[in-house]
C-alpha positions as CSV (number, residue, x, y, z in Angstrom):
1,V,2.7,-103.5,60.0
2,R,3.8,-100.0,59.7
3,D,4.8,-98.9,63.5
4,E,3.6,-95.8,63.1
5,P,0.3,-95.3,60.6
6,T,1.0,-92.6,57.9
7,T,-1.6,-89.8,57.3
8,P,0.4,-87.3,55.1
9,T,-2.4,-83.9,55.0
10,T,-1.0,-83.7,51.3
11,M,-0.2,-86.4,48.6
12,T,2.7,-86.7,46.3
13,T,3.7,-89.0,43.6
14,P,5.5,-92.0,45.3
15,T,9.3,-92.1,44.5
16,T,9.6,-95.8,44.2
17,P,12.9,-95.9,42.5
18,T,12.2,-99.0,40.5
19,T,8.8,-100.3,38.3
20,P,7.2,-102.9,40.1
21,R,6.5,-106.0,39.3
22,P,3.5,-107.0,36.9
23,M,1.2,-108.4,39.3
24,R,-2.7,-110.4,39.3
25,I,-4.6,-107.4,41.3
26,A,-8.2,-108.4,42.5
27,L,-10.2,-105.7,42.4
28,C,-13.5,-106.4,44.5
29,T,-16.9,-105.2,45.4
30,F,-20.9,-105.5,45.7
31,A,-21.0,-103.4,42.7
32,F,-21.4,-104.1,38.8
33,P,-18.0,-102.4,36.2
34,K,-21.0,-100.3,34.9
35,G,-23.1,-99.9,37.5
36,F,-24.3,-96.4,38.6
37,G,-21.9,-94.8,41.2
38,P,-18.6,-93.9,42.4
39,Y,-17.5,-97.8,43.5
40,G,-18.1,-98.5,39.8
41,A,-16.7,-95.5,38.4
42,Q,-13.4,-95.4,40.6
43,L,-13.0,-99.6,40.2
44,R,-12.8,-99.0,36.8
45,M,-10.6,-95.6,36.4
46,L,-8.6,-98.2,38.6
47,A,-8.8,-101.1,36.4
48,Y,-7.5,-98.8,33.5
49,H,-4.6,-97.3,34.9
50,L,-3.0,-100.5,36.4
51,V,-3.4,-102.5,33.9
52,R,-1.3,-99.6,32.0
53,R,1.2,-100.2,34.3
54,S,1.6,-104.1,33.4
55,H,-0.8,-105.3,35.9
56,W,-3.4,-107.6,35.0
57,I,-6.8,-107.5,36.5
58,L,-9.1,-109.5,37.7
59,W,-12.5,-108.3,38.9
60,I,-14.7,-110.0,41.4
61,T,-18.7,-108.9,41.9
62,W,-20.6,-111.1,44.5
63,G,-24.2,-110.1,43.0
64,G,-24.4,-112.1,39.2
65,D,-22.5,-111.9,36.1
66,T,-20.9,-109.1,35.7
67,G,-20.9,-109.1,31.3
68,G,-20.1,-106.5,29.4
69,L,-16.2,-104.3,29.0
70,L,-14.8,-103.2,32.3
71,V,-13.7,-99.7,31.3
72,P,-14.1,-97.7,28.3
73,N,-11.7,-98.0,25.3
74,Q,-9.9,-101.1,27.9
75,P,-6.8,-102.9,25.9
76,D,-7.4,-106.4,24.3
77,V,-5.3,-107.9,27.2
78,G,-4.8,-107.2,31.0
79,M,-8.0,-107.6,32.6
80,S,-10.3,-110.4,33.2
81,W,-14.0,-110.8,35.2
82,L,-15.7,-112.5,37.9
83,G,-19.3,-112.8,38.1
84,G,-20.7,-114.2,41.9
85,Q,-23.7,-116.1,42.2
86,I,-23.5,-115.6,46.5
87,P,-27.0,-115.0,47.5
88,E,-28.4,-111.7,48.4
89,N,-27.8,-110.5,51.6
90,S,-25.6,-113.7,52.0
91,P,-22.5,-113.3,54.2
92,V,-19.4,-113.2,52.3
93,Y,-16.8,-114.8,54.8
94,V,-12.7,-113.7,53.9
95,S,-12.0,-117.6,53.9
96,E,-14.0,-117.5,51.0
97,I,-12.6,-114.6,49.0
98,N,-8.9,-116.5,50.1
99,A,-10.0,-119.8,48.4
100,I,-10.9,-117.7,44.8
101,M,-7.9,-116.0,45.2
102,R,-6.0,-119.0,45.5
103,A,-7.7,-120.0,42.6
104,H,-7.1,-117.2,40.6
105,R,-3.8,-116.8,41.9
106,I,-4.1,-113.7,42.7
107,D,-0.8,-111.6,44.4
108,A,-2.8,-108.4,45.6
109,L,-6.5,-107.2,46.9
110,I,-8.0,-103.9,46.5
111,T,-11.5,-103.5,48.0
112,M,-14.5,-100.6,47.6
113,N,-17.9,-101.5,49.4
114,D,-19.1,-101.0,52.3
115,L,-18.3,-103.5,55.1
116,T,-21.8,-104.5,56.5
117,R,-21.1,-108.0,54.5
118,Q,-18.1,-108.7,55.1
119,F,-17.0,-111.2,57.9
120,V,-13.8,-112.0,59.0
121,D,-12.7,-115.6,60.0
122,E,-9.4,-115.3,58.5
123,P,-7.0,-112.3,57.5
124,F,-6.5,-111.8,53.9
125,E,-3.7,-114.3,52.3
126,P,-2.2,-111.6,49.8
127,R,-1.4,-108.2,50.2
128,S,-4.9,-106.5,51.0
129,V,-5.8,-103.0,51.1
130,A,-9.4,-101.4,52.0
131,W,-10.5,-98.5,50.0
132,F,-12.3,-97.2,52.7
133,P,-15.1,-95.1,52.8
134,N,-15.5,-93.8,56.2
135,H,-19.4,-92.1,57.5
136,F,-18.9,-92.4,61.1
137,P,-16.2,-90.8,63.8
138,E,-16.1,-93.7,65.3
139,L,-15.9,-97.1,63.1
140,D,-19.0,-98.7,62.5
141,P,-19.1,-102.1,64.2
142,H,-19.5,-104.0,60.8
143,S,-16.1,-102.2,59.2
144,A,-13.9,-102.0,62.5
145,H,-15.0,-106.1,62.5
146,A,-13.9,-106.5,58.9
147,L,-10.9,-103.9,58.6
148,H,-8.8,-106.7,60.8
149,A,-8.5,-108.6,58.1
150,Y,-6.7,-106.1,55.7
151,D,-2.8,-105.3,55.8
152,A,-4.0,-101.8,55.1
153,V,-6.2,-99.0,54.9
154,A,-6.5,-96.5,52.2
155,S,-8.5,-93.7,53.6
156,L,-10.6,-91.4,51.1
157,A,-10.2,-88.2,53.1
158,P,-7.2,-87.1,55.5
159,G,-8.9,-86.4,58.8
160,D,-11.0,-89.8,58.7
161,A,-7.4,-91.3,57.9
162,S,-5.9,-89.7,61.2
163,R,-9.3,-90.9,63.1
164,V,-9.0,-94.7,61.4
165,A,-5.5,-95.3,62.2
166,A,-6.1,-94.1,66.1
167,Q,-8.4,-96.8,66.0
168,L,-6.7,-99.4,64.4
169,P,-2.9,-98.4,65.6
170,Y,-1.4,-101.8,64.3
171,K,-2.7,-100.9,60.5
172,E,-0.9,-99.2,58.1
173,V,-3.3,-96.3,57.0
174,R,-2.9,-93.5,54.5
175,W,-4.5,-90.8,52.9
176,V,-5.7,-92.0,49.2
177,P,-8.7,-90.0,47.9
178,H,-11.0,-91.4,44.7
179,G,-9.3,-89.8,41.4
180,I,-10.8,-87.1,39.2
181,D,-10.4,-86.3,36.0
182,V,-12.5,-83.4,35.5
183,A,-12.5,-80.5,32.6
184,R,-15.1,-78.3,31.9
185,G,-16.6,-78.5,28.3
186,P,-17.4,-76.6,25.4
187,R,-20.4,-75.1,26.1
188,S,-21.2,-71.9,27.9
189,K,-23.1,-71.5,31.3
190,A,-25.7,-70.0,29.0
191,Q,-25.8,-72.8,26.4
192,L,-25.9,-75.4,29.5
193,R,-28.8,-73.5,31.1
194,A,-31.0,-73.0,27.6
195,E,-30.3,-76.6,27.4
196,H,-31.5,-78.1,31.0
197,G,-33.9,-75.7,31.8
198,A,-32.6,-73.1,34.2
199,P,-33.2,-69.6,34.0
200,A,-30.3,-67.8,31.5
201,D,-29.7,-64.4,34.7
202,A,-30.7,-66.3,37.8
203,F,-28.4,-67.8,40.9
204,V,-28.7,-71.4,40.2
205,V,-28.0,-73.3,43.1
206,A,-27.8,-76.8,42.4
207,V,-28.1,-80.2,44.4
208,T,-27.1,-83.0,43.4
209,F,-27.3,-87.0,45.1
210,A,-28.7,-90.4,43.9
211,N,-32.3,-90.7,45.0
212,Y,-32.2,-94.3,46.4
213,D,-31.4,-93.5,50.3
214,G,-34.8,-93.3,52.0
215,E,-33.0,-92.1,55.4
216,N,-32.0,-88.7,53.7
217,R,-28.6,-89.0,54.5
218,K,-28.1,-85.8,52.1
219,N,-30.2,-83.6,53.8
220,V,-32.6,-82.9,50.9
221,D,-35.2,-81.1,53.1
222,L,-32.5,-79.0,54.7
223,A,-31.3,-77.8,51.2
224,C,-34.7,-76.8,50.6
225,L,-35.6,-75.1,53.7
226,A,-32.3,-73.2,53.3
227,F,-33.0,-72.2,49.4
228,R,-36.3,-71.1,50.7
229,Q,-34.9,-68.6,53.3
230,M,-31.8,-67.5,51.4
231,R,-34.6,-66.5,48.5
232,D,-36.0,-64.4,51.7
233,A,-33.8,-62.8,52.3
234,L,-32.2,-61.7,49.0
235,R,-35.9,-60.4,48.5
236,A,-35.2,-58.6,51.6
237,D,-32.5,-57.3,50.7
238,N,-32.7,-56.1,47.1
239,H,-33.6,-52.6,47.7
240,T,-31.2,-51.7,44.7
241,G,-32.5,-54.4,42.3
242,G,-29.2,-55.4,42.0
243,R,-29.6,-59.3,43.7
244,R,-30.0,-61.8,41.1
245,T,-33.3,-63.8,41.5
246,P,-32.7,-67.7,43.1
247,F,-33.2,-70.5,40.9
248,L,-33.0,-74.5,42.5
249,Y,-31.8,-77.6,40.4
250,I,-31.9,-80.5,42.2
251,R,-30.2,-83.6,40.2
252,A,-32.2,-86.5,42.6
253,V,-30.8,-89.2,40.1
254,Q,-33.3,-92.7,39.6
255,I,-30.9,-94.8,39.4
256,N,-31.8,-97.1,37.0
257,A,-29.7,-100.5,38.6
258,A,-31.6,-99.9,41.8
259,Q,-35.4,-100.0,40.5
260,K,-35.7,-103.3,41.2
261,L,-34.5,-103.3,44.3
262,I,-37.5,-100.2,45.2
263,Q,-40.0,-102.4,43.3
264,Q,-39.0,-105.0,46.4
265,G,-39.1,-102.2,48.8
266,K,-35.6,-103.0,49.7
267,V,-34.7,-99.3,48.7
268,K,-36.8,-96.3,49.3
269,P,-36.5,-93.3,47.3
270,L,-37.5,-89.8,48.7
271,N,-40.4,-87.7,47.5
272,V,-38.7,-85.3,46.4
273,D,-41.6,-82.8,44.9
274,A,-42.8,-83.0,48.2
275,I,-40.0,-82.0,49.7
276,A,-40.1,-79.1,47.7
277,M,-43.9,-78.2,48.0
278,G,-43.6,-78.7,51.4
279,A,-41.0,-76.1,52.0
280,G,-42.8,-74.0,50.1
281,L,-41.1,-73.8,46.8
282,R,-43.1,-73.0,43.4
283,P,-42.5,-74.8,40.3
284,A,-41.6,-71.8,38.4
285,E,-38.1,-71.4,40.9
286,V,-37.0,-75.3,40.9
287,R,-36.1,-77.8,39.0
288,I,-36.6,-81.5,39.8
289,D,-34.0,-83.7,37.5
290,T,-34.1,-87.8,37.5
291,R,-32.4,-88.4,34.9
292,E,-29.4,-91.1,34.8
293,L,-26.9,-89.1,32.5
294,E,-23.1,-90.5,31.1
295,Y,-20.2,-89.4,34.2
296,A,-19.1,-86.7,31.3
297,Q,-22.4,-85.5,30.8
298,A,-23.2,-85.1,35.0
299,V,-20.5,-83.3,35.7
300,E,-20.8,-80.6,32.7
301,L,-24.4,-80.2,34.1
302,T,-22.8,-79.3,37.5
303,A,-21.3,-76.1,35.4
304,L,-24.6,-74.4,34.8
305,A,-24.3,-73.8,38.7
306,D,-23.6,-70.8,40.4
307,V,-23.2,-72.7,43.3
308,L,-23.2,-76.7,44.8
309,L,-25.5,-76.4,47.9
310,H,-24.2,-80.4,50.3
311,P,-25.9,-80.0,53.4
312,S,-25.1,-84.2,54.1
313,K,-25.6,-85.5,57.1
314,T,-22.0,-87.4,56.5
315,E,-20.5,-88.3,53.2
316,G,-16.9,-90.8,53.2
317,F,-15.7,-88.6,50.1
318,G,-18.2,-86.0,48.2
319,M,-17.4,-86.1,44.8
320,P,-20.2,-83.7,43.8
321,I,-17.9,-81.3,45.8
322,L,-14.4,-82.0,44.4
323,E,-16.2,-82.3,40.8
324,A,-17.8,-78.9,41.4
325,Q,-14.8,-77.0,42.6
326,A,-12.5,-78.8,40.0
327,L,-14.9,-76.4,37.5
328,G,-14.8,-73.5,39.4
329,V,-18.1,-73.6,41.0
330,P,-18.0,-73.0,44.8
331,V,-19.4,-75.3,47.4
332,V,-21.7,-74.6,50.5
333,T,-20.9,-77.7,52.9
334,N,-21.4,-79.3,56.3
335,G,-18.3,-78.6,58.0
336,W,-17.5,-82.0,59.4
337,G,-15.0,-84.5,58.1
338,A,-14.4,-85.4,54.4
339,M,-16.9,-81.8,53.5
340,L,-14.4,-80.3,55.7
341,D,-11.4,-81.6,54.4
342,Y,-12.3,-80.8,50.8
343,T,-14.4,-77.7,50.7
344,Y,-11.3,-75.1,49.0
345,H,-13.3,-72.7,47.4
346,G,-17.0,-71.7,48.9
347,V,-18.1,-72.5,52.8
348,A,-17.6,-74.9,55.3
349,V,-20.6,-74.3,57.6
350,P,-19.7,-75.3,61.0
351,P,-22.7,-78.3,62.5
352,L,-25.3,-77.6,65.2
353,Q,-25.0,-80.8,67.0
354,P,-24.4,-84.8,66.8
355,Q,-26.7,-86.9,66.2
356,W,-27.3,-90.7,65.5
357,H,-27.3,-92.0,61.9
358,S,-28.0,-96.0,60.7
359,L,-25.0,-96.8,62.4
360,G,-23.1,-93.8,64.0
361,W,-22.6,-90.4,65.2
362,V,-22.9,-87.8,62.1
363,Y,-23.3,-84.3,62.6
364,T,-26.8,-82.3,61.9
365,P,-26.4,-79.1,59.6
366,N,-26.5,-75.5,60.7
367,T,-29.8,-74.2,58.1
368,S,-29.1,-70.9,59.2
369,G,-25.6,-70.8,58.8
370,F,-26.1,-72.6,55.0
371,V,-28.5,-69.5,54.6
372,E,-25.9,-67.3,55.6
373,A,-23.1,-69.0,53.2
374,L,-25.7,-68.8,50.7
375,V,-25.9,-64.9,50.4
376,Q,-22.5,-64.4,51.0
377,V,-21.3,-66.6,47.5
378,E,-24.3,-65.0,45.9
379,G,-22.9,-61.3,47.0
380,G,-19.7,-62.3,45.7
381,K,-18.3,-62.3,48.9
382,L,-15.7,-65.3,49.1
383,P,-11.7,-64.8,49.4
384,D,-9.9,-64.4,46.5
385,G,-7.5,-67.4,45.0
386,Q,-10.3,-70.0,46.1
387,V,-10.8,-70.9,42.6
388,E,-7.3,-71.3,42.0
389,A,-6.1,-73.1,44.6
390,A,-9.3,-75.6,45.0
391,A,-8.8,-76.0,41.3
392,A,-4.6,-76.9,41.9
393,F,-5.8,-79.6,44.7
394,V,-7.8,-81.4,42.9
395,R,-5.4,-81.0,39.5
396,D,-2.4,-82.4,41.5
397,E,-3.3,-85.0,44.4
398,L,-6.5,-86.3,43.0
399,A,-5.3,-87.1,39.5
400,P,-5.6,-90.7,38.8
401,D,-2.4,-91.7,37.5
402,V,-1.5,-90.0,41.0
403,V,-3.9,-92.0,42.7
404,T,-3.1,-95.2,41.4
405,A,0.2,-94.6,41.8
406,R,-0.2,-94.4,45.5
407,L,-2.8,-97.7,45.8
408,E,-0.2,-99.4,43.8
409,E,2.9,-98.5,46.5
410,M,0.7,-100.0,49.0
411,L,0.3,-103.0,47.6
412,T,3.7,-103.4,46.8
413,T,5.0,-102.5,50.7
414,P,6.7,-105.5,51.8
415,R,5.0,-106.9,55.3
416,R,6.8,-106.1,57.6
417,P,7.8,-108.6,60.5
418,L,6.6,-108.2,64.1
419,N,9.4,-107.8,66.5
420,A,7.1,-110.0,68.9
421,P,6.8,-113.6,70.2
422,K,4.5,-116.1,68.2
423,Y,2.2,-117.9,69.9
424,A,0.2,-121.1,69.5
425,L,-3.3,-121.2,69.2
426,R,-6.4,-123.5,70.8
427,R,-9.9,-122.7,71.0
428,Y,-12.3,-123.9,74.1
429,G,-13.9,-127.3,74.1
430,D,-10.5,-128.9,71.8
431,E,-9.7,-131.2,74.5
432,E,-7.4,-132.9,72.0
433,S,-3.7,-133.0,72.5
434,H,-1.3,-130.8,70.3
435,S,1.6,-131.3,68.8
436,R,5.1,-130.7,70.8
437,A,6.1,-127.9,68.4
438,E,3.0,-126.2,69.5
439,W,4.2,-126.3,73.6
440,Q,7.2,-125.1,72.6
441,F,5.4,-121.4,72.0
442,E,6.5,-119.3,74.7
443,W,2.8,-118.4,74.7
444,T,-0.8,-119.7,73.8
445,V,-3.9,-118.1,73.2
446,V,-7.1,-119.4,73.8
447,A,-10.5,-118.3,72.0
448,D,-13.7,-119.4,71.7
449,P,-14.6,-120.8,68.3
450,T,-16.7,-117.5,67.4
451,Q,-14.2,-115.6,68.1
452,S,-11.4,-114.9,65.2
453,P,-8.1,-113.4,67.0
454,V,-6.5,-110.1,66.0
455,P,-2.6,-111.4,65.7
456,D,-1.0,-107.5,65.1
457,A,-2.4,-106.7,68.5
458,I,-2.0,-110.1,70.2
459,M,1.6,-110.1,69.2
460,R,2.5,-106.1,70.0
461,R,0.8,-106.6,73.4
462,M,3.2,-109.6,74.6
463,P,6.6,-108.4,74.8
464,N,5.1,-105.3,77.4
465,A,3.3,-108.1,79.6
466,T,4.0,-108.1,83.2
467,R,2.0,-110.9,84.3
468,P,1.5,-114.7,82.8
469,V,-2.2,-114.0,81.8
470,V,-3.4,-111.7,79.2
471,V,-7.5,-110.9,78.8
472,F,-8.0,-109.7,75.4
473,Q,-11.3,-107.5,74.4
474,T,-13.7,-109.3,71.9
475,L,-15.0,-106.3,69.5
476,E,-18.9,-107.6,69.5
477,N,-20.9,-107.5,66.7
478,S,-23.1,-104.7,68.2
479,N,-20.1,-102.6,68.7
480,E,-19.9,-103.4,72.4
481,K,-16.2,-104.8,73.6
482,T,-16.3,-107.8,76.4
483,P,-15.1,-107.6,78.8
484,D,-15.1,-103.5,79.2
485,E,-12.6,-101.9,81.1
486,E,-15.0,-101.5,84.2
487,A,-15.7,-105.4,84.5
488,F,-12.2,-106.2,84.1
489,D,-11.4,-104.4,86.7
490,G,-14.2,-105.6,88.8
491,G,-12.7,-109.1,88.3
492,H,-15.8,-109.7,85.8
493,F,-15.2,-111.8,82.5
494,A,-17.2,-112.7,79.8
495,A,-17.7,-116.8,79.3
496,R,-15.0,-118.0,77.4
497,P,-13.0,-115.1,76.9
498,I,-10.1,-114.9,74.6
499,V,-7.0,-115.1,77.0
500,A,-2.9,-115.1,76.0
501,V,-1.1,-117.3,78.7
502,K,1.9,-118.7,79.4
503,T,2.2,-121.8,77.6
504,S,4.2,-123.5,80.6
505,L,1.7,-121.9,83.1
506,L,-1.2,-123.3,80.9
507,A,0.5,-126.7,80.7
508,Q,0.1,-126.8,84.7
509,A,-3.4,-125.5,84.4
510,L,-4.5,-128.0,82.4
511,E,-3.5,-130.9,84.7
512,M,-5.2,-129.6,87.0
513,G,-8.0,-129.0,85.5
514,S,-8.2,-132.7,83.3
515,G,-7.1,-131.6,80.4
516,S,-9.9,-128.8,79.8
517,L,-9.2,-125.8,78.4
518,D,-12.4,-124.3,80.3
519,R,-11.7,-125.3,83.6
520,A,-7.6,-124.2,83.2
521,I,-8.4,-121.0,82.0
522,L,-11.6,-120.6,84.6
523,G,-8.8,-121.2,87.2
524,L,-5.9,-118.7,86.0
525,L,-8.7,-116.3,85.9
526,G,-9.3,-116.9,89.5
527,Q,-5.8,-116.3,90.6
528,A,-4.9,-113.2,92.3
529,G,-2.2,-110.7,90.6
530,Q,-2.3,-113.2,87.5
531,T,-4.1,-111.5,84.6
532,E,-3.7,-108.0,83.0
533,F,-5.7,-106.4,80.6
534,G,-4.8,-106.1,76.8
535,G,-7.7,-104.4,75.2
536,V,-8.8,-105.6,71.8
537,G,-8.0,-108.9,70.8
538,A,-10.5,-110.3,68.6
539,V,-13.4,-110.2,66.9
540,R,-16.7,-111.6,66.9
541,I,-18.1,-113.4,64.0
542,P,-21.5,-114.5,63.1
543,M,-21.9,-118.1,62.9
544,H,-23.6,-118.3,59.2
545,P,-23.4,-121.4,56.9
546,R,-20.8,-121.0,54.0
547,H,-21.9,-120.3,50.4
548,P,-21.8,-124.3,49.4
549,S,-21.4,-123.3,45.6
550,L,-17.9,-122.0,47.0
551,R,-16.8,-125.3,48.5
552,A,-18.1,-127.4,45.6
553,T,-16.0,-125.6,43.4
554,G,-13.1,-125.1,45.8
555,G,-13.6,-121.4,44.9
556,R,-13.8,-121.0,41.6
557,M,-16.6,-118.4,41.3
558,P,-19.0,-119.3,38.1
559,G,-18.3,-116.6,35.2
560,R,-15.8,-115.7,32.9
561,E,-12.2,-115.5,33.1
562,V,-9.4,-114.7,30.4
């Protein structure tokens, strides 16, 4: 654990003097290795480059048998994969992941997934890094809970790295973006337009997204409205005939892997045709492309556009934004979070106001601002030098080997010992006598069985404690903290709060309370001047049953191993 979080504004190649020893590294995700989307693509890239650095990769996928190759042209040795069979929507506990990693002798772990199904009942055993796509200014309750298990967080955008570090001050947090290796193909813009049905001489506005999010996070309706208003503005200003006719190219990709979920009603794609028609767009001025293409084809298709329009409510990274700029295509984005961080060539439009989305606050895009930005791009009024600056940034900072080296450095950074006393841990309801060694600790932490203590937070607080009883908060699954500071100031506590108490004082309280931890802690909290507030010290664990097959196999998941 670092004393101060590291959140560089630029990422440079690590200067490790020696090559790290070969490790067995687990890459963990809910996505299939060959599945659609950035998670699968990024881990395939990372696996390939880590194998080139002499590491052995085990890919852990929860949903089923992975099958097939992990990466294109993979080496003959250096990789194996495990197809999990954890039931759909079933929680995944850190203890289960630890059991799997012990069984397969894992040295280090990188995960890349949304954290809604991952629950903390103990810390990860090997060195662990969450390559984390954050979508909200404040961590959503699932992520805030799950990230406590990791040694370090690799945040995808510089601004998010700063925000996450502020909320997890006892964690190592660094900026590590996705890797991008994009080069313009041999075909010209005119050839691409002829092949994909875009007018040769039009001002082509591209919108690209995977169509599985019925909550419309990508704001496809706003994109259509902004295009229509831009079209009308160009017509009104076209007195000399110098304006180009606008054309909207929407890539609303239908993901083949998601078709089963769509049929089951668990994923609801948008009706993009209805949205475009409702926005007043004529068939002749819009094309809706639903094909799922190979990555190289999809990126090349971006080069037919004059501008990429990206009005998402929120983005963890925004891969299309950087791919477009790497190809010299300007972008118009919603100006906050990762989109603001990564708009180098184009316009980041200031948003209007906060709005609630799913699990947290995001920012409402400004339609009129998008219209003005599109008119600006069509008129060739972007500042000079943006094209070169954007391309250089992607080339120098987001190259796959640079990104891999940064993650490798995080995996090999030693865990720093905490300059704080150790403590004994006891649970409410546990009335059994403990070993003599535990009574030798200066502090004892008492927690409910549903609370998972955060050792970093507790141990950093102890040297500064001025009173013998420290009451910590529990981060609940509802994103509330109990008790809150106002309740603490008023002398009100949640039932069975997590507390750290001087062991000698606890021994006296237990004797007075007939050996009951509940009565002992209740008595200590009732004594004036004994307690102080310690901030968040635990997260709540939902008490779901563990996956039975993992218990039966001792952590070995069904599947294939090399």
